[in-house]
C-alpha beads as a LAMMPS data file, in Angstrom:
LAMMPS data file: protein, C-alpha beads

132 atoms
131 bonds

1 atom types
1 bond types

-500.0 500.0 xlo xhi
-500.0 500.0 ylo yhi
-500.0 500.0 zlo zhi

Masses

1 110.0

Atoms # bond

1 1 1 475.916 -31.111 -466.068
2 1 1 478.730 -28.552 -465.387
3 1 1 481.461 -27.831 -467.770
4 1 1 479.497 -30.245 -470.683
5 1 1 477.336 -27.209 -471.928
6 1 1 474.230 -29.222 -470.913
7 1 1 472.192 -28.119 -467.883
8 1 1 471.216 -30.122 -464.906
9 1 1 468.151 -32.510 -465.674
10 1 1 464.939 -31.022 -464.403
11 1 1 463.219 -32.314 -460.948
12 1 1 460.246 -32.768 -459.389
13 1 1 458.448 -30.787 -462.229
14 1 1 455.496 -32.009 -464.821
15 1 1 457.341 -32.528 -468.205
16 1 1 455.077 -34.817 -470.422
17 1 1 451.243 -35.802 -470.601
18 1 1 450.267 -39.200 -472.093
19 1 1 446.261 -40.384 -473.180
20 1 1 446.643 -44.481 -472.464
21 1 1 443.699 -45.374 -475.327
22 1 1 442.172 -48.137 -476.683
23 1 1 440.794 -46.843 -479.845
24 1 1 443.701 -44.670 -481.220
25 1 1 442.022 -43.503 -484.021
26 1 1 439.003 -42.242 -482.344
27 1 1 441.193 -40.476 -479.595
28 1 1 443.126 -38.599 -482.668
29 1 1 440.280 -37.714 -484.785
30 1 1 438.750 -36.095 -481.191
31 1 1 441.664 -34.241 -480.230
32 1 1 442.676 -33.176 -483.897
33 1 1 438.670 -31.595 -483.937
34 1 1 438.683 -30.239 -480.894
35 1 1 441.942 -29.029 -480.037
36 1 1 443.641 -28.794 -483.524
37 1 1 446.747 -31.242 -482.482
38 1 1 448.350 -33.462 -485.299
39 1 1 449.714 -36.497 -484.441
40 1 1 453.036 -38.221 -485.520
41 1 1 453.650 -42.073 -485.068
42 1 1 456.957 -43.502 -483.366
43 1 1 457.626 -47.269 -483.533
44 1 1 457.619 -48.942 -480.577
45 1 1 459.794 -51.926 -480.820
46 1 1 457.456 -55.489 -480.849
47 1 1 454.451 -53.340 -480.749
48 1 1 451.869 -50.865 -482.178
49 1 1 453.127 -47.260 -482.682
50 1 1 453.107 -44.738 -480.059
51 1 1 451.896 -41.026 -481.393
52 1 1 453.662 -37.736 -480.740
53 1 1 450.877 -34.804 -479.743
54 1 1 451.783 -31.876 -481.307
55 1 1 450.284 -28.086 -481.320
56 1 1 451.969 -26.928 -484.608
57 1 1 455.707 -27.758 -484.095
58 1 1 455.486 -28.131 -480.117
59 1 1 455.772 -31.785 -478.660
60 1 1 452.835 -31.682 -475.983
61 1 1 452.201 -34.914 -475.645
62 1 1 451.733 -38.927 -476.507
63 1 1 449.392 -41.597 -477.119
64 1 1 450.286 -44.619 -475.480
65 1 1 448.134 -47.843 -476.787
66 1 1 446.332 -49.772 -474.229
67 1 1 446.942 -53.329 -476.046
68 1 1 447.383 -56.328 -474.586
69 1 1 446.107 -58.840 -471.709
70 1 1 448.121 -56.675 -469.076
71 1 1 446.205 -54.156 -469.881
72 1 1 442.632 -55.839 -468.687
73 1 1 440.589 -53.657 -466.677
74 1 1 442.709 -50.532 -467.000
75 1 1 440.132 -47.489 -468.168
76 1 1 441.573 -44.961 -470.651
77 1 1 442.877 -42.309 -468.853
78 1 1 445.718 -39.384 -468.752
79 1 1 448.947 -40.259 -466.956
80 1 1 451.476 -37.411 -466.408
81 1 1 455.042 -37.426 -465.893
82 1 1 457.488 -36.008 -463.093
83 1 1 461.088 -35.648 -464.138
84 1 1 463.217 -36.892 -461.281
85 1 1 466.852 -36.622 -461.054
86 1 1 467.539 -40.101 -460.353
87 1 1 464.584 -42.620 -461.157
88 1 1 466.124 -45.481 -459.220
89 1 1 466.723 -43.792 -456.384
90 1 1 463.768 -42.161 -455.971
91 1 1 461.783 -45.416 -456.749
92 1 1 463.382 -46.218 -453.964
93 1 1 462.557 -43.636 -451.499
94 1 1 459.073 -43.624 -452.887
95 1 1 458.454 -47.398 -451.457
96 1 1 460.049 -46.328 -448.228
97 1 1 457.301 -43.965 -447.911
98 1 1 454.560 -45.967 -448.432
99 1 1 454.116 -45.852 -452.437
100 1 1 454.242 -49.107 -454.760
101 1 1 455.898 -49.301 -458.052
102 1 1 453.387 -50.629 -460.833
103 1 1 456.070 -50.731 -463.398
104 1 1 459.979 -50.948 -462.158
105 1 1 462.220 -48.475 -463.561
106 1 1 462.913 -49.541 -467.417
107 1 1 464.674 -47.468 -469.796
108 1 1 462.915 -45.900 -473.311
109 1 1 465.417 -45.118 -475.946
110 1 1 466.162 -41.592 -477.018
111 1 1 463.739 -40.741 -474.334
112 1 1 465.035 -41.614 -470.463
113 1 1 464.325 -44.148 -467.386
114 1 1 460.882 -44.445 -466.628
115 1 1 458.872 -45.963 -463.523
116 1 1 455.262 -45.744 -462.589
117 1 1 454.473 -44.999 -459.162
118 1 1 451.217 -45.029 -457.185
119 1 1 451.958 -43.061 -454.070
120 1 1 450.859 -43.785 -450.459
121 1 1 447.247 -42.255 -451.208
122 1 1 446.633 -44.430 -454.194
123 1 1 447.079 -41.993 -456.995
124 1 1 449.538 -43.010 -460.207
125 1 1 452.166 -40.718 -462.059
126 1 1 454.851 -41.736 -464.325
127 1 1 458.435 -40.557 -463.016
128 1 1 460.767 -39.766 -465.529
129 1 1 464.933 -39.209 -465.563
130 1 1 464.912 -37.617 -469.049
131 1 1 467.753 -38.643 -471.310
132 1 1 469.926 -35.295 -471.612

Bonds

1 1 1 2
2 1 2 3
3 1 3 4
4 1 4 5
5 1 5 6
6 1 6 7
7 1 7 8
8 1 8 9
9 1 9 10
10 1 10 11
11 1 11 12
12 1 12 13
13 1 13 14
14 1 14 15
15 1 15 16
16 1 16 17
17 1 17 18
18 1 18 19
19 1 19 20
20 1 20 21
21 1 21 22
22 1 22 23
23 1 23 24
24 1 24 25
25 1 25 26
26 1 26 27
27 1 27 28
28 1 28 29
29 1 29 30
30 1 30 31
31 1 31 32
32 1 32 33
33 1 33 34
34 1 34 35
35 1 35 36
36 1 36 37
37 1 37 38
38 1 38 39
39 1 39 40
40 1 40 41
41 1 41 42
42 1 42 43
43 1 43 44
44 1 44 45
45 1 45 46
46 1 46 47
47 1 47 48
48 1 48 49
49 1 49 50
50 1 50 51
51 1 51 52
52 1 52 53
53 1 53 54
54 1 54 55
55 1 55 56
56 1 56 57
57 1 57 58
58 1 58 59
59 1 59 60
60 1 60 61
61 1 61 62
62 1 62 63
63 1 63 64
64 1 64 65
65 1 65 66
66 1 66 67
67 1 67 68
68 1 68 69
69 1 69 70
70 1 70 71
71 1 71 72
72 1 72 73
73 1 73 74
74 1 74 75
75 1 75 76
76 1 76 77
77 1 77 78
78 1 78 79
79 1 79 80
80 1 80 81
81 1 81 82
82 1 82 83
83 1 83 84
84 1 84 85
85 1 85 86
86 1 86 87
87 1 87 88
88 1 88 89
89 1 89 90
90 1 90 91
91 1 91 92
92 1 92 93
93 1 93 94
94 1 94 95
95 1 95 96
96 1 96 97
97 1 97 98
98 1 98 99
99 1 99 100
100 1 100 101
101 1 101 102
102 1 102 103
103 1 103 104
104 1 104 105
105 1 105 106
106 1 106 107
107 1 107 108
108 1 108 109
109 1 109 110
110 1 110 111
111 1 111 112
112 1 112 113
113 1 113 114
114 1 114 115
115 1 115 116
116 1 116 117
117 1 117 118
118 1 118 119
119 1 119 120
120 1 120 121
121 1 121 122
122 1 122 123
123 1 123 124
124 1 124 125
125 1 125 126
126 1 126 127
127 1 127 128
128 1 128 129
129 1 129 130
130 1 130 131
131 1 131 132
């Protein structure tokens, strides 16, 4: 933000990649062996750990556990996140343009505000207003 030493939040760029998996140990073993990634747990309130993926010291993505009945029938997949300037306003625009919200905007402490959006063609992405 101007005058605060912070830059404007990014908008319209891909900023995060997340593997959604039912078998976290198998996923970690595969990517550690194939790509040399390491993993750091991040506790999630009321659920299993989220895993930060690291290439050396750099955070390159995460692993989200598909744990619970709300994920029945959801295949394991990679989900990319696009940074947006105002996730609530952009979600309203997405719905007006023919998209749907699969998960309405919600806050993730120390990360930002996130929503899961299906575009008018059926493709799914995460949209995030990163915490600055």
